[in-house]
N, CA and C atoms as a LAMMPS dump frame, in Angstrom:
ITEM: TIMESTEP
0
ITEM: NUMBER OF ATOMS
330
ITEM: BOX BOUNDS ff ff ff
-5.0000000000000000e+02 5.0000000000000000e+02
-5.0000000000000000e+02 5.0000000000000000e+02
-5.0000000000000000e+02 5.0000000000000000e+02
ITEM: ATOMS id mol type element x y z
1 1 1 N -38.929 116.224 -238.619
2 1 2 C -39.353 114.946 -238.065
3 1 3 C -40.794 114.631 -238.425
4 2 1 N -41.59 115.652 -238.68
5 2 2 C -42.96 115.433 -239.101
6 2 3 C -43.777 114.665 -238.088
7 3 1 N -44.529 113.695 -238.572
8 3 2 C -45.423 112.917 -237.728
9 3 3 C -44.695 112.113 -236.653
10 4 1 N -43.409 111.981 -236.805
11 4 2 C -42.626 111.194 -235.85
12 4 3 C -41.997 112.056 -234.752
13 5 1 N -42.346 113.339 -234.679
14 5 2 C -41.746 114.244 -233.705
15 5 3 C -41.955 113.813 -232.265
16 6 1 N -43.195 113.54 -231.916
17 6 2 C -43.51 113.152 -230.533
18 6 3 C -42.9 111.779 -230.231
19 7 1 N -43.027 110.856 -231.167
20 7 2 C -42.443 109.517 -230.995
21 7 3 C -40.924 109.63 -230.852
22 8 1 N -40.323 110.536 -231.612
23 8 2 C -38.881 110.753 -231.513
24 8 3 C -38.468 111.225 -230.132
25 9 1 N -39.246 112.126 -229.549
26 9 2 C -38.951 112.597 -228.197
27 9 3 C -39.067 111.455 -227.192
28 10 1 N -40.077 110.616 -227.358
29 10 2 C -40.238 109.47 -226.459
30 10 3 C -39.074 108.486 -226.637
31 11 1 N -38.664 108.259 -227.872
32 11 2 C -37.529 107.358 -228.132
33 11 3 C -36.257 107.911 -227.509
34 12 1 N -36.054 109.211 -227.612
35 12 2 C -34.893 109.851 -226.991
36 12 3 C -34.922 109.652 -225.476
37 13 1 N -36.091 109.766 -224.878
38 13 2 C -36.243 109.56 -223.431
39 13 3 C -35.904 108.124 -223.059
40 14 1 N -36.392 107.182 -223.856
41 14 2 C -36.094 105.769 -223.6
42 14 3 C -34.593 105.519 -223.715
43 15 1 N -33.989 105.987 -224.802
44 15 2 C -32.552 105.779 -225.004
45 15 3 C -31.718 106.474 -223.935
46 16 1 N -32.197 107.6 -223.476
47 16 2 C -31.448 108.379 -222.494
48 16 3 C -31.514 107.854 -221.08
49 17 1 N -32.473 106.986 -220.793
50 17 2 C -32.602 106.555 -219.399
51 17 3 C -32.791 105.057 -219.199
52 18 1 N -33.359 104.357 -220.162
53 18 2 C -33.649 102.942 -219.92
54 18 3 C -32.385 102.09 -219.844
55 19 1 N -31.263 102.594 -220.351
56 19 2 C -29.994 101.87 -220.225
57 19 3 C -29.587 101.755 -218.757
58 20 1 N -30.109 102.651 -217.919
59 20 2 C -29.797 102.608 -216.484
60 20 3 C -30.283 101.309 -215.85
61 21 1 N -31.354 100.771 -216.404
62 21 2 C -31.904 99.509 -215.904
63 21 3 C -30.851 98.405 -215.957
64 22 1 N -30.077 98.394 -217.013
65 22 2 C -29.05 97.367 -217.199
66 22 3 C -27.737 97.782 -216.534
67 23 1 N -27.298 98.991 -216.812
68 23 2 C -25.985 99.436 -216.342
69 23 3 C -25.878 99.482 -214.822
70 24 1 N -26.935 99.927 -214.165
71 24 2 C -26.885 100.071 -212.712
72 24 3 C -27.779 99.082 -211.982
73 25 1 N -28.379 98.18 -212.734
74 25 2 C -29.26 97.154 -212.15
75 25 3 C -30.269 97.775 -211.176
76 26 1 N -30.979 98.779 -211.652
77 26 2 C -31.925 99.48 -210.784
78 26 3 C -33.213 98.691 -210.555
79 27 1 N -33.487 97.709 -211.414
80 27 2 C -34.601 96.77 -211.245
81 27 3 C -35.981 97.421 -211.257
82 28 1 N -36.125 98.552 -211.915
83 28 2 C -37.44 99.184 -212.015
84 28 3 C -38.371 98.326 -212.874
85 29 1 N -37.879 97.835 -214.001
86 29 2 C -38.727 97.017 -214.87
87 29 3 C -39.038 95.659 -214.249
88 30 1 N -38.152 95.169 -213.404
89 30 2 C -38.432 93.915 -212.706
90 30 3 C -39.534 94.108 -211.666
91 31 1 N -39.702 95.336 -211.221
92 31 2 C -40.748 95.671 -210.252
93 31 3 C -41.777 96.588 -210.916
94 32 1 N -42.148 96.251 -212.137
95 32 2 C -43.007 97.123 -212.937
96 32 3 C -44.356 97.37 -212.271
97 33 1 N -44.888 96.378 -211.595
98 33 2 C -46.178 96.543 -210.924
99 33 3 C -46.102 97.672 -209.889
100 34 1 N -45.029 97.688 -209.136
101 34 2 C -44.818 98.74 -208.134
102 34 3 C -44.728 100.107 -208.808
103 35 1 N -43.977 100.176 -209.898
104 35 2 C -43.828 101.441 -210.626
105 35 3 C -45.167 101.901 -211.187
106 36 1 N -45.934 100.978 -211.746
107 36 2 C -47.223 101.346 -212.317
108 36 3 C -48.202 101.83 -211.256
109 37 1 N -48.148 101.246 -210.059
110 37 2 C -48.994 101.732 -208.968
111 37 3 C -48.62 103.156 -208.567
112 38 1 N -47.362 103.498 -208.699
113 38 2 C -46.926 104.867 -208.395
114 38 3 C -47.301 105.835 -209.517
115 39 1 N -47.215 105.365 -210.751
116 39 2 C -47.448 106.224 -211.91
117 39 3 C -48.944 106.427 -212.187
118 40 1 N -49.74 105.402 -212.037
119 40 2 C -51.147 105.424 -212.461
120 40 3 C -51.973 106.576 -211.874
121 41 1 N -51.921 106.83 -210.575
122 41 2 C -52.771 107.92 -210.051
123 41 3 C -52.428 109.285 -210.644
124 42 1 N -51.149 109.551 -210.805
125 42 2 C -50.728 110.839 -211.369
126 42 3 C -51.079 110.905 -212.85
127 43 1 N -50.851 109.818 -213.563
128 43 2 C -51.188 109.772 -214.989
129 43 3 C -52.682 109.995 -215.187
130 44 1 N -53.489 109.402 -214.325
131 44 2 C -54.932 109.564 -214.431
132 44 3 C -55.338 111.041 -214.3
133 45 1 N -54.73 111.732 -213.354
134 45 2 C -55.017 113.165 -213.177
135 45 3 C -54.675 113.938 -214.454
136 46 1 N -53.514 113.656 -215.032
137 46 2 C -53.101 114.372 -216.23
138 46 3 C -53.913 113.979 -217.465
139 47 1 N -54.363 112.736 -217.523
140 47 2 C -55.233 112.324 -218.626
141 47 3 C -56.564 113.057 -218.537
142 48 1 N -57.103 113.159 -217.331
143 48 2 C -58.351 113.906 -217.14
144 48 3 C -58.141 115.37 -217.515
145 49 1 N -57.025 115.927 -217.085
146 49 2 C -56.703 117.318 -217.406
147 49 3 C -56.622 117.509 -218.928
148 50 1 N -55.896 116.621 -219.592
149 50 2 C -55.797 116.678 -221.053
150 50 3 C -57.184 116.598 -221.692
151 51 1 N -57.971 115.636 -221.232
152 51 2 C -59.303 115.423 -221.815
153 51 3 C -60.169 116.671 -221.671
154 52 1 N -60.153 117.277 -220.501
155 52 2 C -60.938 118.498 -220.281
156 52 3 C -60.439 119.647 -221.14
157 53 1 N -59.133 119.805 -221.203
158 53 2 C -58.554 120.894 -222
159 53 3 C -58.864 120.706 -223.485
160 54 1 N -58.82 119.465 -223.956
161 54 2 C -59.148 119.178 -225.358
162 54 3 C -60.627 119.452 -225.611
163 55 1 N -61.476 118.992 -224.698
164 55 2 C -62.922 119.182 -224.86
165 55 3 C -63.309 120.662 -224.87
166 56 1 N -62.587 121.471 -224.109
167 56 2 C -62.868 122.911 -224.042
168 56 3 C -62.08 123.71 -225.083
169 57 1 N -61.382 123.012 -225.953
170 57 2 C -60.582 123.635 -227.017
171 57 3 C -59.496 124.561 -226.475
172 58 1 N -59.006 124.236 -225.265
173 58 2 C -57.884 124.977 -224.689
174 58 3 C -56.551 124.331 -225.045
175 59 1 N -56.595 123.111 -225.515
176 59 2 C -55.392 122.326 -225.771
177 59 3 C -55.623 121.481 -227.002
178 60 1 N -54.609 121.334 -227.803
179 60 2 C -54.726 120.472 -228.976
180 60 3 C -53.359 119.897 -229.314
181 61 1 N -53.364 118.953 -230.22
182 61 2 C -52.134 118.325 -230.67
183 61 3 C -52.006 118.581 -232.163
184 62 1 N -50.835 118.993 -232.575
185 62 2 C -50.583 119.301 -233.976
186 62 3 C -50.622 118.007 -234.785
187 63 1 N -51.605 117.853 -235.678
188 63 2 C -51.703 116.623 -236.453
189 63 3 C -50.475 116.365 -237.322
190 64 1 N -49.683 117.4 -237.559
191 64 2 C -48.46 117.24 -238.339
192 64 3 C -47.347 116.564 -237.529
193 65 1 N -47.509 116.51 -236.19
194 65 2 C -46.44 115.988 -235.348
195 65 3 C -46.826 114.753 -234.551
196 66 1 N -47.988 114.205 -234.84
197 66 2 C -48.402 112.966 -234.183
198 66 3 C -48.758 111.939 -235.248
199 67 1 N -48.798 110.677 -234.844
200 67 2 C -49.066 109.602 -235.795
201 67 3 C -50.513 109.568 -236.27
202 68 1 N -51.405 110.148 -235.494
203 68 2 C -52.811 110.152 -235.875
204 68 3 C -53.622 109.044 -235.246
205 69 1 N -53.008 108.289 -234.349
206 69 2 C -53.732 107.245 -233.622
207 69 3 C -54.319 107.912 -232.382
208 70 1 N -55.626 108.075 -232.379
209 70 2 C -56.304 108.802 -231.311
210 70 3 C -57.016 107.808 -230.405
211 71 1 N -56.772 107.933 -229.117
212 71 2 C -57.378 107.043 -228.142
213 71 3 C -58.59 107.674 -227.48
214 72 1 N -59.005 107.099 -226.38
215 72 2 C -60.139 107.65 -225.646
216 72 3 C -59.917 109.118 -225.284
217 73 1 N -60.996 109.872 -225.235
218 73 2 C -61.005 111.294 -224.872
219 73 3 C -60.26 112.165 -225.88
220 74 1 N -60.094 111.657 -227.106
221 74 2 C -59.424 112.402 -228.183
222 74 3 C -57.947 112.678 -227.89
223 75 1 N -57.355 111.833 -227.063
224 75 2 C -55.939 111.979 -226.704
225 75 3 C -55.113 111.056 -227.599
226 76 1 N -54.064 111.59 -228.227
227 76 2 C -53.24 110.758 -229.114
228 76 3 C -52.447 109.693 -228.345
229 77 1 N -52.154 108.618 -229.038
230 77 2 C -51.373 107.522 -228.468
231 77 3 C -50.087 108.029 -227.823
232 78 1 N -49.406 108.943 -228.495
233 78 2 C -48.127 109.44 -227.986
234 78 3 C -48.27 110.076 -226.609
235 79 1 N -49.397 110.732 -226.359
236 79 2 C -49.612 111.37 -225.062
237 79 3 C -49.781 110.317 -223.967
238 80 1 N -50.517 109.26 -224.272
239 80 2 C -50.646 108.156 -223.306
240 80 3 C -49.28 107.541 -223.022
241 81 1 N -48.49 107.335 -224.069
242 81 2 C -47.147 106.783 -223.882
243 81 3 C -46.266 107.714 -223.064
244 82 1 N -46.434 109.021 -223.27
245 82 2 C -45.679 110.02 -222.505
246 82 3 C -45.909 109.819 -221.013
247 83 1 N -47.163 109.592 -220.62
248 83 2 C -47.501 109.445 -219.206
249 83 3 C -46.961 108.152 -218.605
250 84 1 N -46.479 107.252 -219.43
251 84 2 C -45.833 106.026 -218.961
252 84 3 C -44.313 106.13 -219.058
253 85 1 N -43.816 106.545 -220.214
254 85 2 C -42.373 106.559 -220.477
255 85 3 C -41.633 107.563 -219.604
256 86 1 N -42.124 108.781 -219.513
257 86 2 C -41.4 109.824 -218.764
258 86 3 C -41.321 109.503 -217.27
259 87 1 N -42.413 109.097 -216.615
260 87 2 C -42.267 108.721 -215.203
261 87 3 C -41.347 107.518 -214.995
262 88 1 N -41.422 106.525 -215.882
263 88 2 C -40.499 105.387 -215.756
264 88 3 C -39.054 105.845 -215.874
265 89 1 N -38.791 106.749 -216.806
266 89 2 C -37.439 107.286 -216.966
267 89 3 C -36.996 108.024 -215.707
268 90 1 N -37.9 108.785 -215.115
269 90 2 C -37.571 109.519 -213.885
270 90 3 C -37.277 108.562 -212.74
271 91 1 N -38.081 107.516 -212.605
272 91 2 C -37.854 106.529 -211.544
273 91 3 C -36.52 105.828 -211.761
274 92 1 N -36.234 105.446 -213.004
275 92 2 C -34.948 104.803 -213.293
276 92 3 C -33.785 105.725 -212.969
277 93 1 N -33.937 106.991 -213.268
278 93 2 C -32.861 107.952 -212.995
279 93 3 C -32.613 108.084 -211.499
280 94 1 N -33.667 108.256 -210.715
281 94 2 C -33.467 108.416 -209.272
282 94 3 C -32.933 107.13 -208.654
283 95 1 N -33.346 105.982 -209.157
284 95 2 C -32.822 104.715 -208.641
285 95 3 C -31.349 104.543 -209.015
286 96 1 N -30.957 105.003 -210.188
287 96 2 C -29.542 104.958 -210.58
288 96 3 C -28.714 105.884 -209.694
289 97 1 N -29.246 107.058 -209.382
290 97 2 C -28.548 107.977 -208.475
291 97 3 C -28.377 107.32 -207.112
292 98 1 N -29.406 106.646 -206.641
293 98 2 C -29.301 105.929 -205.356
294 98 3 C -28.168 104.902 -205.383
295 99 1 N -28.033 104.206 -206.52
296 99 2 C -26.969 103.199 -206.645
297 99 3 C -25.586 103.828 -206.593
298 100 1 N -25.445 104.948 -207.279
299 100 2 C -24.14 105.603 -207.374
300 100 3 C -23.818 106.407 -206.118
301 101 1 N -24.818 106.993 -205.515
302 101 2 C -24.656 107.853 -204.332
303 101 3 C -25.517 107.328 -203.183
304 102 1 N -25.182 106.186 -202.612
305 102 2 C -26.045 105.601 -201.578
306 102 3 C -26.17 106.479 -200.321
307 103 1 N -25.242 107.397 -200.142
308 103 2 C -25.313 108.275 -198.972
309 103 3 C -26.281 109.44 -199.168
310 104 1 N -26.752 109.659 -200.396
311 104 2 C -27.733 110.708 -200.659
312 104 3 C -29.108 110.211 -200.233
313 105 1 N -29.775 110.97 -199.433
314 105 2 C -31.11 110.591 -198.981
315 105 3 C -32.153 111.367 -199.775
316 106 1 N -33.181 110.66 -200.223
317 106 2 C -34.211 111.334 -201.008
318 106 3 C -35.553 111.395 -200.278
319 107 1 N -35.614 110.83 -199.076
320 107 2 C -36.809 111.003 -198.266
321 107 3 C -37.686 109.784 -198.084
322 108 1 N -37.396 108.669 -198.757
323 108 2 C -38.246 107.505 -198.574
324 108 3 C -37.515 106.342 -197.897
325 109 1 N -36.367 106.649 -197.321
326 109 2 C -35.612 105.607 -196.647
327 109 3 C -36.321 105.23 -195.347
328 110 1 N -36.2 103.964 -194.976
329 110 2 C -36.826 103.535 -193.73
330 110 3 C -35.809 103.36 -192.633
């Protein structure tokens, strides 16, 4: 896969879960602001963690497996996308489970 390895994993995640938005009408993308408010604080923690690990040479990204578009804090574009795509996929999955199994409680019911 070469430079497209990380992008390929993100595409697989999108294909594997974003169809739930349509098939089960989970409406996560229709409520994107709500999802982003849930994702942003956690993503920020992991971005800071990545930045520190990169700065201390404890963590790096294989230039052979990324596109080479580097954003703030020397973090590749794919990593920023990861912090958006994977949580959205997880939210879509749990919302689809709620649709299929409404009797399953996950702890945020009122």
